[in-house]
C-alpha positions in Angstrom: -14.0 7.2 -22.5 -12.9 5.5 -25.5 -11.8 2.0 -26.2 -8.2 2.5 -24.9 -9.7 3.8 -21.6 -7.2 6.6 -21.3 -8.3 9.5 -19.9 -6.5 13.0 -19.1 -7.4 14.2 -15.3 -5.9 15.9 -12.9 -3.6 14.2 -10.7 -5.2 13.6 -6.9 -3.1 15.0 -4.2 -2.7 11.3 -3.1 -1.4 10.6 -6.7 0.9 13.5 -7.0 2.7 12.4 -3.4 3.2 8.8 -4.6 4.8 10.2 -8.2 6.9 12.3 -5.4 8.2 9.3 -3.7 8.5 7.4 -6.2 10.7 9.6 -8.4 12.7 9.9 -4.5 12.9 6.4 -4.6 14.2 5.7 -8.1 16.8 9.1 -8.3 18.2 7.7 -5.2 18.9 4.3 -6.6 16.6 2.5 -3.6 13.6 1.4 -6.7 14.1 0.1 -9.9 11.0 1.8 -11.9 10.9 -1.4 -14.4 10.5 -3.7 -11.3 7.8 -1.9 -9.6 5.8 -1.4 -12.7 6.3 -5.5 -12.8 5.0 -5.8 -9.5 2.1 -3.5 -9.8 1.6 -5.4 -13.2 1.1 -8.7 -11.3 -1.3 -7.8 -8.9 -3.3 -5.9 -10.6 -3.4 -8.4 -13.7 -2.2 -12.1 -12.4 -2.1 -12.4 -8.5 -5.6 -10.6 -7.2 -7.9 -11.9 -10.2 -6.7 -15.3 -9.7 -8.2 -15.0 -6.6 -11.4 -14.3 -7.7 -11.0 -16.4 -10.2 -10.5 -19.4 -8.2 -13.7 -18.3 -6.3 -15.8 -18.0 -9.5 -14.8 -21.6 -10.8 -15.2 -22.6 -7.9 -19.0 -21.4 -7.7 -19.5 -23.0 -11.1 -18.8 -26.4 -10.2 -20.2 -26.4 -6.4 -23.4 -25.9 -6.1 -23.6 -26.1 -2.9 -20.3 -23.8 -2.4 -22.5 -21.7 -5.1 -25.0 -20.8 -2.6 -22.5 -20.2 0.6 -20.9 -17.6 -1.8 -24.8 -15.8 -2.0 -25.9 -16.3 1.3 -22.4 -15.2 2.9 -19.8 -14.0 0.8 -17.0 -13.0 3.3 -17.0 -16.8 5.0 -17.4 -18.6 1.3 -14.4 -16.3 0.3 -12.4 -17.1 3.7 -13.1 -20.9 2.9 -10.3 -20.5 -0.3 -7.9 -18.8 1.8 -9.2 -14.9 1.0 -10.0 -12.4 4.0 -11.0 -9.1 3.7 -7.9 -7.1 5.3 -9.4 -4.2 6.6 -13.0 -5.6 8.2 -14.9 -4.6 4.9 -18.0 -7.0 4.0 -18.7 -8.4 0.7 -21.2 -8.8 -1.4 -21.4 -11.6 -4.7 -24.0 -10.1 -7.6 -24.4 -13.4 -9.7 -25.3 -12.4 -13.1 -28.1 -14.2 -15.5 -29.3 -14.1 -18.5 -32.2 -11.7 -17.3 -29.9 -9.9 -14.9 -26.4 -8.4 -15.9 -25.0 -6.2 -12.3 -21.5 -4.1 -12.4 -20.2 -2.1 -9.7 -18.6 0.9 -9.8 -17.5 3.3 -6.8 -18.8 6.7 -7.3 -17.0 8.3 -4.0 -13.2 7.2 -4.9 -12.3 3.6 -5.4 -13.2 1.0 -2.7 -12.4 -2.2 -4.5 -12.1 -6.5 -3.0 -8.7 -6.4 -2.5 -8.6 -9.6 -1.6 -10.1 -11.3 -4.5 -9.7 -8.5 -7.5 -6.2 -7.5 -6.5 -5.5 -3.8 -7.6 -8.2 -1.8 -8.9 -7.4 -0.6 -12.7 -6.6 2.7 -13.4 -10.3 2.9 -15.1 -12.0 1.9 -12.2 -10.6 4.9 -10.4 -10.9 7.2 -13.3 -13.7 10.2 -13.1 -15.4 9.5 -16.5 -16.1 5.7 -15.1 -17.4 6.8 -11.6 -19.3 8.8 -12.9 -20.9 7.5 -16.4 -21.4 3.9 -14.7 -24.1 5.3 -12.8 -25.8 7.6 -15.5 -25.3 5.5 -18.5 -24.5 2.0 -17.5 -25.4 0.5 -21.2 -23.2 3.1 -22.8 -19.7 2.4 -20.7 -20.8 -1.6 -21.0 -20.6 -0.8 -24.7 -17.2 1.3 -24.7 -15.8 -2.0 -22.7 -17.0 -3.7 -26.3 -20.3 -5.2 -24.0 -23.9 -5.1 -25.8 -27.0 -6.7 -23.6 -30.1 -6.8 -25.3 -32.9 -4.6 -24.0 -34.5 -6.7 -21.9 -31.0 -7.5 -20.0 -32.1 -5.5 -16.9 -28.8 -3.8 -15.8 -28.0 -3.2 -11.8 -25.4 -0.6 -10.7 -23.6 -1.4 -7.7 -21.8 1.5 -5.5 -19.2 0.3 -3.4 -17.6 1.7 -0.1 -15.5 1.7 2.7 -17.8 -0.7 4.5 -18.8 -3.3 1.6 -17.5 -4.1 -1.6 -18.6 -6.5 -4.8 -17.6 -8.9 -6.8 -19.5 -9.8 -9.5 -19.9 -13.8 -10.2 -20.3 -13.9 -14.2 -22.4 -16.5 -16.2 -20.5 -19.5 -17.0 -19.9 -19.5 -20.8 -21.7 -22.4 -22.6 -20.2 -25.7 -23.6 -17.4 -25.2 -20.3 -19.3 -28.6 -18.9 -16.3 -30.8 -19.5 -14.2 -28.7 -18.2 -12.3 -28.8 -14.9 -11.9 -26.1 -12.5 -8.6 -25.5 -12.7 -9.4 -25.1 -17.0 -12.6 -22.8 -15.7 -10.3 -20.4 -13.5 -8.8 -19.1 -16.7 -11.5 -18.1 -18.5 -12.6 -15.8 -16.2 -11.4 -11.9 -16.3 -11.2 -9.4 -13.8 -13.7 -7.0 -16.0 -15.6 -10.2 -16.0 -15.5 -10.1 -12.0 -16.3 -6.3 -12.0 -19.1 -6.7 -14.6 -17.9 -4.5 -17.7 -17.4 -8.2 -19.3 -18.7 -11.8 -20.0 -16.1 -14.6 -19.9 -15.9 -16.4 -23.3 -15.3 -19.5 -24.1 -11.3 -19.7 -24.6 
């Protein structure tokens, strides 16, 4: 996979159709490609993951909310205004010093859009989808995360019916930070489980 997470793969029929439609809209002057790229970037890296960061930060500062989140994720997430768009269920997986969870979708790219936004390209790639199950520690290492041997790695396979979000461990030394400050530490990758949250 490599550190830059780029892949040489044959695009799917859907990808080809989307690209053809995008090209047609650009050619006719109906869509500005730079604006389209900016929109995708916003939903992939800013708006979507910020929703999940709010959920994580609330769980870190509010033990009662965390208990509700782990017991009934859809209801607890809905308390913050985020709901599944297609009726799928969501489960929150808590990372601890003993257990590290990571999420994959081996069949396609099922992903918790309401809290994480658009799935990144690497999440949808065939190498990630296959290798996350076969060699999770190797994949994590390629993302820059090496876990001690005694930490159990659990891989969760998302489906159309069930989506997962990881509740990362709260970094040490953040006890004095506000909920809003904590939100800024939480990355999309930490909520997929391919990274940890570091203190800024």
